[in-house]
C-alpha positions in Angstrom: 0.0 0.0 0.0 1.4 3.0 -1.2 0.4 6.2 1.6 2.5 8.9 0.1 0.5 11.8 -1.2 -0.6 12.5 -5.1 1.0 16.2 -4.4 4.9 16.2 -4.7 6.6 19.3 -3.7 8.6 19.1 -7.5 5.8 19.3 -9.4 5.6 23.3 -9.1 8.9 23.2 -10.4 7.5 20.7 -13.0 4.5 22.3 -14.5 6.9 25.4 -15.0 9.7 23.6 -16.7 7.5 22.0 -18.7 7.9 22.2 -22.3 10.8 21.3 -24.8 12.2 24.6 -24.9 12.1 26.0 -21.5 14.9 24.7 -20.1 16.8 25.8 -22.9 15.3 29.2 -22.6 16.5 29.9 -18.7 19.9 28.2 -20.0 20.6 31.0 -22.3 19.6 33.8 -20.0 21.6 33.1 -17.2 24.5 34.7 -18.0 22.5 38.1 -19.4 19.1 39.6 -20.9 18.7 38.5 -24.5 16.5 40.1 -27.1 14.0 38.0 -29.0 15.6 37.6 -32.1 18.7 36.7 -30.1 17.3 33.8 -28.3 15.5 32.5 -31.2 19.1 32.1 -32.8 20.6 30.4 -30.0 18.1 27.9 -29.7 18.3 26.4 -32.7 14.5 24.8 -34.2 12.4 26.7 -32.2 9.4 28.1 -34.0 9.1 31.9 -33.0 5.3 31.0 -32.3 6.7 28.2 -29.9 9.7 31.1 -28.3 6.2 33.4 -27.4 4.5 31.3 -25.9 7.2 29.6 -24.0 8.5 33.3 -22.8 4.9 33.8 -22.5 4.8 31.2 -19.4 7.6 31.7 -18.2 7.1 35.5 -17.3 3.5 34.6 -15.8 5.1 31.8 -14.1 7.6 34.9 -12.6 10.6 33.7 -13.5 11.2 35.7 -16.6 11.2 39.2 -16.6 10.0 41.1 -20.2 11.5 44.7 -20.1 10.3 46.9 -23.2 12.1 50.2 -24.1 11.1 52.7 -26.0 13.2 54.5 -29.3 13.6 54.5 -33.1 12.3 50.9 -32.8 10.8 49.4 -30.4 13.1 47.0 -28.1 12.3 44.2 -25.9 14.8 42.2 -23.6 14.7 39.0 -21.7 16.1 38.2 -18.5 15.9 36.1 -15.7 14.5 37.1 -12.6 15.3 36.5 -9.0 12.9 33.1 -8.9 14.0 32.3 -12.3 18.2 32.3 -11.5 17.0 30.3 -8.3 15.6 28.0 -10.4 18.1 27.5 -13.1 21.0 26.8 -10.0 19.0 24.6 -9.0 18.9 22.7 -12.0 23.2 22.4 -11.6 23.1 19.1 -10.2 20.0 17.5 -12.3 22.8 18.4 -15.2 26.0 16.7 -13.2 23.5 13.9 -12.8 23.1 13.8 -17.0 26.5 14.2 -17.9 27.7 11.2 -15.4 24.2 9.4 -16.4 25.1 9.8 -20.7 28.8 9.0 -19.5 27.8 5.6 -18.4 25.6 4.2 -21.6 
């Protein structure tokens, strides 16, 4: 008989990270803010529509901030919030596990 609760405390993080590209987007935003086109180039294979959707979801979850700059040409930058930085740093042990596990295969 399994007495563990159905809800796992990891569900919140997994929900935020669900999506094919979200972890890659967070990784690309870790060191510096990026513009939309820059993210599109840094994450090969992502469609523009999907990139916009995933950035909106990450923004709604409070891990990515969107900043608009006025000027001759409208410019938008995306960056990690404090929560986004913490989440991305929390993935580092999982990255290490993946490297070790893949190396054994």
